[in-house]
Every structure is written in C-alpha cells, then in structure tokens.
C-alpha positions in Angstrom: -47.1 -59.9 -6.2 -46.6 -57.8 -3.1 -49.4 -55.3 -2.6 -48.4 -52.1 -0.7 -50.6 -49.2 0.2 -49.4 -45.8 1.2 -51.4 -44.3 4.1 -50.9 -40.5 3.8 -52.4 -38.0 6.2 -56.1 -37.6 5.5 -56.9 -33.8 4.9 -60.3 -34.3 6.7 -58.9 -36.2 9.7 -58.0 -34.3 13.0 -55.9 -37.2 14.4 -52.7 -36.0 16.1 -50.6 -38.7 14.7 -51.8 -39.3 11.2 -54.4 -36.6 10.4 -53.9 -33.9 7.9 -56.3 -31.4 9.4 -54.5 -31.0 12.6 -52.2 -28.0 12.5 -50.2 -29.2 15.5 -50.2 -32.9 14.4 -47.4 -35.1 13.3 -49.0 -35.9 9.9 -47.4 -39.4 9.8 -47.3 -41.4 6.6 -47.2 -45.3 6.8 -46.9 -48.0 4.2 -49.1 -51.0 4.6 -47.7 -54.2 3.2 -50.7 -56.5 2.7 -48.7 -59.5 1.9 -46.5 -59.3 5.1 -49.5 -58.0 7.1 -47.4 -55.2 8.5 -47.3 -51.4 8.7 -44.2 -49.4 8.5 -43.0 -45.8 8.5 -39.6 -43.9 8.3 -39.4 -40.7 10.1 -36.9 -38.0 11.3 -38.9 -36.4 14.1 -37.0 -33.1 14.5 -36.5 -31.1 17.7 -40.3 -30.2 17.9 -40.9 -33.7 19.4 -37.9 -33.6 21.8 -38.1 -34.4 25.4 -35.3 -34.4 28.0 -31.6 -34.6 26.9 -32.5 -34.0 23.3 -34.2 -37.3 22.6 -37.8 -38.0 21.6 -40.5 -37.3 24.3 -41.9 -40.6 25.7 -45.4 -39.4 24.7 -44.4 -39.1 21.1 -42.8 -42.6 21.1 -46.2 -43.8 22.4 -48.0 -42.0 19.5 -45.6 -43.6 17.0 -46.1 -47.1 18.3 -49.9 -46.7 18.7 -50.2 -45.4 15.1 -48.2 -48.3 13.7 -50.5 -50.7 15.5 -53.6 -48.9 14.6 -52.8 -49.0 10.8 -53.1 -52.8 11.0 -57.0 -52.4 11.0 -56.8 -51.2 7.4 -55.8 -54.7 6.4 -59.2 -55.9 7.3 -61.3 -52.7 7.0 -62.1 -52.9 10.7 -62.5 -49.9 12.9 -60.7 -50.6 16.2 -59.6 -48.3 19.1 -56.7 -48.6 21.5 -58.0 -50.3 24.8 -54.6 -50.9 26.4 -51.1 -49.8 25.5 -47.8 -50.8 27.2 -44.4 -49.5 26.2 -41.0 -50.8 26.8 -38.4 -47.9 26.3 -35.2 -49.7 25.4 -32.8 -46.9 24.3 -33.2 -43.2 23.6 -35.0 -42.4 20.4 -33.1 -39.8 18.4 -35.0 -36.7 17.0 -32.2 -35.9 14.4 -31.8 -39.2 12.7 -34.1 -41.6 10.8 -36.0 -44.1 12.7 -38.1 -47.0 11.4 -41.5 -47.8 13.0 -43.3 -51.1 12.2 -46.4 -52.8 13.5 -48.2 -56.1 13.2 -50.9 -58.2 14.7 -49.9 -61.0 17.1 -53.4 -62.5 17.6 -57.1 -61.9 17.8 -59.8 -63.2 20.2 -63.4 -62.1 19.6 -63.3 -58.3 19.1 -59.8 -58.0 20.7 -56.7 -57.6 18.5 -53.4 -58.0 20.2 -50.7 -56.0 18.3 -46.9 -55.2 18.5 -45.0 -52.2 17.3 -41.3 -51.5 17.4 -39.0 -48.5 16.8 -35.6 -49.3 15.3 -32.7 -47.1 14.3 -31.3 -47.6 10.8 -28.7 -49.9 12.1 -31.5 -52.3 13.3 -31.2 -51.5 17.0 -34.4 -51.9 18.9 -35.2 -48.6 20.6 -38.7 -49.1 21.8 -41.5 -51.8 21.7 -45.2 -51.3 22.3 -47.9 -53.9 23.0 -51.5 -53.0 22.5 -54.9 -54.4 22.8 -57.3 -52.9 20.3 -61.1 -53.4 20.4 -63.1 -53.6 17.2 -65.9 -51.2 17.2 -69.3 -52.2 16.0 -69.8 -51.3 12.4 -72.6 -48.8 11.8 -75.7 -50.6 10.3 -76.4 -49.1 6.9 -79.8 -47.4 6.7 -82.3 -49.6 5.1 -83.6 -48.2 1.8 -87.2 -48.5 0.6 -88.1 -49.4 -3.0 
C-alpha cells in the first residue's frame, strides 16, 4: 500500500513558498509519497511570478526547487535548513502552463542531506534541476518534568 500525504499551506506558517500566513507567498501544496520517498507538486504559476520574456523568474524557480527538496524532511520528521543550493536552468519555465516539481534525497552523511529536485513540463521535458545540501537542525530537548 502506498502512503501519500498532502502537505497543504499551514495557516500559521509565514514561509514564502509553503506558508498559509504569508499574504504575498506562493502557498504551495506538495504531495509526499512515503513509499517512493519523493515529494511532488503540480502548479500553474501565473504571470505574478514572471520574469523576463514572460517566463518564470529565476528566483521563483529556486523557491520551487528548494521547497520540493525541503519537504523530504517530513519523511523522517527531521528539521533541516538549506545550506547550499545550486540550480541548472535548462529551458524557460512557463508561467501559463502546468509544471511538475519533484524532489528526493540522494544521500546523507552525518547531519548533511544531499537532495535533488527537478521541474518538468507535462510532456516530461526537464526545465530546471536543483541540488541542495540541507543540514539537520538539533532538535530541541523536551523540558524535564518533575513528578
């Protein structure tokens, strides 16, 4: 059985990419496939996120890739932040057609998580690829309770 989890914008989160409390944010929804260990989202960006020549702004492409990679932390309930991000812009990303963004973890070493994300059009053409190094944050220690 394949367990999938829908990660909708959290109304208390101010994150530009996925938060529901940011009036200027993208409010991205991703699906997390626990069996495949991947995140995925389908979006039509719209002209609001356009850059030159009517295609998606490069910074918006970076946000999409970063978000897809960041969602992988939900698979292990880790809290990780982006430490490095590199992007290969292959083809212009349309703002007026559906795109598919997916992410997965390539490897881990210590507190470092190496992740990949890609943006494809609906025909499967690779438009952009990101590689990121995420660092797991120390989990806060629960306060000791006295009996």
